[in-house]
VMD Tcl script that draws the C-alpha trace (Angstrom):
set ca {
  {19.34 11.47 6.91}
  {16.52 11.20 9.44}
  {12.89 11.77 8.44}
  {9.62 11.95 10.38}
  {6.68 10.40 8.51}
  {2.93 10.89 9.06}
  {0.20 8.59 7.71}
  {-3.48 9.68 7.80}
  {-4.93 8.53 4.47}
  {-7.71 6.35 5.90}
  {-8.44 4.89 9.35}
  {-4.92 4.44 10.74}
  {-3.19 7.35 12.41}
  {0.56 6.78 12.33}
  {3.88 8.51 12.95}
  {7.39 7.13 12.56}
  {11.03 8.15 12.40}
  {13.30 6.45 9.87}
  {17.00 6.79 9.15}
  {18.55 6.38 5.69}
  {22.34 6.12 5.46}
  {24.54 7.30 2.62}
  {24.52 3.84 1.03}
  {20.72 3.82 0.85}
  {20.15 1.40 3.73}
  {17.30 2.11 6.10}
  {16.56 1.69 9.77}
  {13.28 2.23 11.64}
  {13.86 4.25 14.79}
  {10.20 4.30 15.81}
  {6.87 3.32 14.27}
  {3.66 4.14 16.16}
  {0.25 3.21 14.71}
  {-3.21 3.83 16.16}
  {-6.03 1.88 14.51}
  {-9.51 3.43 14.47}
  {-11.27 0.07 13.97}
  {-13.39 0.43 17.11}
  {-14.65 3.86 16.01}
  {-15.87 2.52 12.66}
  {-16.95 -1.05 13.51}
  {-20.54 -0.07 14.32}
  {-20.95 1.37 10.82}
  {-19.50 -1.61 8.95}
  {-16.85 0.54 7.25}
  {-14.80 3.72 7.45}
  {-16.79 6.93 8.01}
  {-14.65 9.78 6.59}
  {-15.84 12.44 9.06}
  {-15.15 10.20 12.06}
  {-11.74 9.28 10.66}
  {-10.72 12.91 10.13}
  {-11.76 13.94 13.64}
  {-9.87 11.01 15.14}
  {-6.72 12.02 13.25}
  {-7.02 15.54 14.68}
  {-7.37 14.23 18.23}
  {-4.63 11.58 18.05}
  {-1.89 12.74 15.70}
  {-0.03 15.22 17.95}
  {0.30 12.63 20.71}
  {1.52 9.97 18.27}
  {4.16 12.33 16.89}
  {5.42 13.04 20.40}
  {5.54 9.30 21.14}
  {7.38 8.53 17.89}
  {9.98 11.23 18.54}
  {10.43 10.05 22.12}
  {10.87 6.39 21.12}
  {13.34 7.39 18.40}
  {15.33 9.48 20.87}
  {15.43 12.38 18.42}
  {14.55 16.06 18.57}
  {12.90 18.03 15.77}
  {16.18 19.88 15.29}
  {17.89 16.58 14.41}
  {15.46 15.80 11.58}
  {16.41 16.27 7.93}
  {12.86 16.29 6.60}
  {9.16 16.02 7.42}
  {7.11 13.65 5.26}
  {3.34 13.20 5.13}
  {1.04 11.14 2.95}
  {-0.58 13.69 0.62}
  {-2.72 11.19 -1.28}
  {-4.46 9.20 -2.51}
  {-6.96 8.81 0.33}
  {-9.81 10.43 2.23}
  {-9.52 14.19 1.86}
  {-10.24 14.98 5.53}
  {-7.46 12.74 6.78}
  {-5.03 13.97 4.13}
  {-5.61 17.57 5.19}
  {-4.91 16.73 8.84}
  {-1.63 14.92 8.19}
  {-0.29 17.27 5.52}
  {-1.18 20.42 7.45}
  {0.53 19.05 10.57}
  {3.65 18.22 8.56}
  {3.68 21.70 7.04}
  {3.46 23.29 10.49}
  {6.40 21.25 11.81}
  {8.44 21.91 8.66}
  {7.76 25.65 8.85}
  {8.50 26.08 12.54}
  {11.70 24.00 12.48}
  {12.79 25.12 8.99}
  {12.92 21.59 7.57}
  {12.16 20.34 4.04}
  {8.60 19.14 3.42}
  {7.97 15.90 1.53}
  {4.40 15.37 0.27}
  {4.45 11.60 -0.30}
  {2.26 9.48 -2.52}
  {0.82 6.72 -0.31}
  {1.18 4.14 -3.10}
  {4.81 5.08 -3.66}
  {5.41 4.49 0.05}
  {4.06 0.94 -0.30}
  {6.16 0.49 -3.44}
  {9.42 1.46 -1.72}
  {8.93 -0.36 1.62}
  {10.91 -3.40 0.43}
  {13.97 -1.18 0.03}
  {13.66 -0.21 3.68}
  {13.19 -3.76 4.96}
  {15.34 -5.74 2.52}
  {17.70 -3.20 0.90}
  {16.21 -4.34 -2.42}
  {17.75 -2.94 -5.63}
  {15.67 -1.83 -8.62}
  {13.91 -3.01 -10.71}
  {11.29 -5.21 -9.07}
  {7.65 -6.16 -9.51}
  {5.13 -4.94 -6.93}
  {1.79 -6.58 -6.17}
  {-0.18 -3.94 -4.27}
  {-3.45 -5.19 -2.82}
  {-5.45 -3.28 -0.22}
  {-8.95 -2.01 0.51}
  {-8.64 0.70 -2.10}
  {-6.03 -0.54 -4.57}
  {-5.16 -3.63 -6.59}
  {-2.25 -3.20 -8.99}
  {0.78 -4.92 -10.45}
  {3.51 -2.31 -10.88}
  {7.02 -2.28 -12.33}
  {9.12 -0.37 -9.78}
  {12.05 0.86 -11.87}
  {13.39 3.59 -9.57}
  {12.33 6.33 -7.19}
  {9.50 8.12 -8.96}
  {9.68 5.68 -11.88}
  {6.66 3.36 -11.93}
  {4.86 1.56 -14.75}
  {1.47 0.00 -14.10}
  {1.28 -3.47 -15.64}
  {-2.13 -4.52 -14.33}
  {-4.96 -3.01 -12.31}
  {-8.49 -3.76 -11.20}
  {-11.23 -2.88 -13.65}
  {-13.75 -2.32 -10.86}
  {-13.27 -3.19 -7.17}
  {-10.11 -3.68 -5.13}
  {-9.46 -7.08 -3.55}
  {-9.64 -5.65 -0.03}
  {-12.98 -4.04 -0.81}
  {-14.29 -7.39 -2.07}
  {-13.24 -9.04 1.21}
  {-14.97 -6.29 3.20}
  {-18.21 -6.50 1.21}
  {-18.24 -10.29 1.39}
  {-17.89 -10.04 5.16}
  {-20.76 -7.54 5.28}
  {-22.94 -9.78 3.12}
  {-22.33 -12.68 5.49}
  {-22.76 -10.62 8.67}
  {-19.13 -10.97 9.80}
  {-18.55 -7.36 10.76}
  {-15.66 -4.97 10.17}
  {-12.81 -5.17 9.25}
  {-13.89 -7.75 6.70}
  {-10.57 -9.17 5.51}
  {-9.45 -10.77 8.78}
  {-13.04 -11.89 9.51}
  {-13.35 -13.73 6.20}
  {-9.92 -15.30 6.66}
  {-10.82 -16.57 10.15}
  {-14.14 -18.05 8.99}
  {-12.50 -19.67 5.96}
  {-10.25 -21.81 8.19}
  {-13.25 -24.01 9.08}
  {-14.77 -24.03 5.60}
  {-14.76 -26.19 2.48}
  {-13.25 -24.18 -0.40}
  {-14.79 -26.51 -2.98}
  {-18.41 -26.38 -1.84}
  {-19.52 -23.31 -3.81}
  {-18.64 -22.98 -7.50}
  {-17.58 -19.33 -7.65}
  {-16.13 -17.67 -10.77}
  {-12.46 -16.81 -11.30}
  {-12.75 -13.52 -13.21}
  {-10.08 -12.68 -15.84}
  {-8.23 -16.00 -15.38}
  {-6.47 -17.09 -18.55}
  {-6.30 -13.66 -20.18}
  {-2.96 -12.45 -21.55}
  {-3.20 -9.11 -19.72}
  {-2.62 -8.73 -15.97}
  {-5.83 -6.94 -14.97}
  {-8.24 -7.91 -12.18}
  {-12.02 -7.84 -11.76}
  {-13.87 -8.48 -8.49}
  {-17.43 -7.21 -8.97}
  {-18.74 -10.43 -10.54}
  {-17.20 -12.53 -7.78}
  {-18.85 -10.36 -5.11}
  {-22.20 -10.76 -6.85}
  {-21.74 -14.53 -7.06}
  {-21.11 -14.71 -3.29}
  {-24.27 -12.70 -2.62}
  {-26.37 -14.93 -4.90}
  {-25.04 -18.14 -3.32}
  {-25.75 -16.71 0.13}
  {-29.33 -15.95 -0.89}
  {-29.81 -19.48 -2.24}
  {-28.48 -21.07 0.96}
  {-30.41 -18.77 3.35}
  {-30.93 -19.01 6.25}
  {-27.18 -19.44 6.62}
  {-25.68 -21.72 9.25}
  {-22.20 -21.12 10.66}
  {-20.92 -23.87 8.35}
  {-22.55 -22.24 5.33}
  {-20.77 -18.98 6.17}
  {-17.45 -20.78 6.66}
  {-17.83 -22.62 3.35}
  {-18.74 -19.42 1.50}
  {-15.71 -17.64 2.97}
  {-13.40 -20.51 2.07}
  {-14.79 -20.71 -1.46}
  {-14.49 -16.93 -1.92}
  {-10.93 -16.82 -0.55}
  {-9.90 -19.72 -2.82}
  {-11.40 -17.98 -5.85}
  {-9.43 -14.82 -5.02}
  {-6.24 -16.83 -4.50}
  {-6.65 -18.62 -7.84}
  {-7.25 -15.31 -9.59}
  {-4.24 -13.64 -7.92}
  {-1.98 -16.55 -8.88}
  {-3.04 -16.38 -12.52}
  {-2.86 -12.58 -12.74}
  {0.58 -12.46 -11.13}
  {1.92 -15.07 -13.52}
  {0.69 -12.91 -16.41}
  {2.06 -9.76 -14.77}
  {5.53 -11.23 -14.21}
  {5.63 -12.45 -17.81}
  {4.78 -8.95 -19.05}
  {7.41 -7.47 -16.70}
  {10.10 -9.77 -18.06}
  {9.05 -9.02 -21.64}
  {9.20 -5.25 -21.16}
  {11.91 -4.69 -18.55}
  {13.93 -7.90 -18.21}
  {14.12 -10.10 -15.13}
  {12.82 -8.46 -11.93}
  {15.03 -8.54 -8.85}
  {12.02 -9.75 -6.84}
  {8.27 -10.02 -6.56}
  {7.19 -7.75 -3.70}
  {3.77 -7.78 -2.03}
  {2.33 -4.85 -0.08}
  {-1.03 -3.67 1.24}
  {-3.36 -5.18 3.79}
  {-4.36 -8.12 1.57}
  {-0.70 -9.20 1.54}
  {-1.20 -10.11 5.21}
  {-3.74 -12.81 4.27}
  {-2.01 -16.15 4.89}
  {-3.68 -17.98 1.99}
  {-2.47 -15.34 -0.43}
  {0.99 -15.12 1.15}
  {1.44 -18.88 0.60}
  {0.77 -18.72 -3.14}
  {3.04 -15.70 -3.69}
  {6.20 -17.78 -3.34}
  {5.03 -20.17 -6.06}
  {4.24 -17.19 -8.29}
  {7.74 -15.78 -7.78}
  {9.39 -19.14 -8.52}
  {7.30 -19.60 -11.66}
  {8.31 -16.08 -12.71}
  {12.00 -16.83 -12.28}
  {12.54 -14.53 -9.31}
  {12.34 -14.44 -5.51}
  {9.61 -13.28 -3.15}
  {10.10 -10.35 -0.78}
  {7.41 -9.89 1.87}
  {7.81 -7.08 4.39}
  {6.58 -7.88 7.88}
  {2.74 -7.82 8.08}
  {2.72 -4.59 10.12}
  {4.71 -2.92 7.34}
  {2.36 -4.21 4.63}
  {-0.58 -2.32 6.12}
  {-0.67 1.48 6.47}
  {2.06 2.84 8.75}
  {4.25 5.90 9.25}
  {7.57 4.15 8.58}
  {6.76 3.63 4.91}
  {5.88 7.34 4.56}
  {9.09 8.41 6.30}
  {11.14 6.06 4.13}
  {9.55 7.26 0.87}
  {10.26 10.80 2.06}
  {13.90 9.90 2.71}
  {14.24 8.26 -0.71}
  {12.83 11.38 -2.39}
  {14.93 13.69 -0.22}
  {18.06 11.90 -1.46}
  {17.17 13.21 -4.94}
  {16.24 16.68 -3.67}
  {12.56 16.09 -4.46}
  {11.16 18.35 -1.74}
  {7.82 20.15 -1.83}
  {6.70 23.68 -1.09}
  {4.31 24.63 1.70}
  {1.49 25.10 -0.81}
  {1.53 21.38 -1.69}
  {-2.11 20.26 -1.93}
  {-3.68 17.00 -0.74}
  {-4.79 14.74 -3.60}
  {-7.66 12.30 -3.00}
  {-6.77 10.73 -6.37}
  {-3.10 10.45 -7.27}
  {-2.01 7.66 -9.66}
  {1.52 6.36 -9.26}
  {2.41 7.28 -12.82}
  {1.75 10.94 -11.94}
  {4.43 10.97 -9.22}
  {7.25 13.43 -9.96}
  {10.51 11.82 -11.09}
  {14.06 12.99 -10.37}
  {15.56 15.28 -12.99}
  {18.74 13.20 -12.99}
  {18.84 9.60 -14.28}
  {18.41 6.75 -11.85}
  {21.62 4.79 -11.23}
  {20.35 1.86 -13.34}
  {20.07 4.27 -16.33}
  {23.36 6.12 -15.86}
  {24.98 4.32 -18.77}
  {22.22 5.09 -21.25}
  {18.57 4.36 -21.90}
  {15.53 6.37 -20.93}
  {16.19 8.79 -18.11}
  {13.56 9.88 -15.64}
  {11.46 12.83 -16.70}
  {12.25 16.23 -15.31}
  {10.00 17.56 -12.58}
  {7.42 20.26 -13.27}
  {8.46 23.85 -13.74}
  {9.74 25.34 -10.52}
  {10.60 21.94 -8.97}
  {13.67 21.88 -6.71}
  {16.95 20.91 -8.36}
  {18.09 17.46 -7.07}
  {21.20 17.57 -4.88}
}
mol new
graphics top color blue
foreach p $ca { graphics top sphere $p radius 0.5 }
foreach p [lrange $ca 0 end-1] q [lrange $ca 1 end] { graphics top cylinder $p $q radius 0.2 }
display resetview
């Protein structure tokens, strides 16, 4: 099956065409992403109104480019997928409404995709990874450790109690005057810094649960910056290096706890998978392999451009759901908040459960019957 996917949850406008064969293997036919960084840089962060207007202006052209690069017509598509949440409501409305229009005109199934589910399933597109596996999702808006047991079958093992890791990077960059986007700016500055100069806390380290907390670390960076003011370039580099090392130490400890809990509850995971923009940070990518080895599994890292927001992951999640007949009606609503454990499951058991055990829950009343 061939699916068009649209991504407009935040400040990337994206469209892609993905093919899923009968054996469940995937292939990206096109993947076009337009970043709005320049539009938001002057404000030090994403402005929802500006983002929504940019999606309106750009999306149609990106869809045409994606279809052209894929060499496909709308008639050849088997479904139209769009990120329906979680995210900024203005952007969600633009992408979902566009997908509805295409689905209606060309009489194709609509797939209203959860953005987090798309991240969770990307490793199956890139690495043909079987279930179950452990996902570390770290971005500007989300920090979670999730057991990915099947399509629509997700169990949250750990989450942030306050701020996401990506948000902490962005606010640290803002505190130190490094501009937007903050994550890459902090990473660049940290290369020339001393990670041991500032004694920053490692929140939650050593606890038996797998949760995260970033607010205290952000505050500690701000207080150290105030003490050292006026800041030299070396001060900034040292603060960035110390902050990045603190985050890395915390991630390593939390993932070890998360993988232990996964093994205790679900058995050995097929892999540790990382997704989200923070997974592109080289310092964090380096420690992930050690975490996987310590957890008795292997590391799967999609290419950096597939870790950040893109249309291919939306199209692939749509194709995975379409394989179970999990289509949506044209009155599907955008959801600014949409936890992964609220995603509709197939009414039939996942293949891993076919011989017994807990089957996936049935969809809500009126949901399409899986085919």
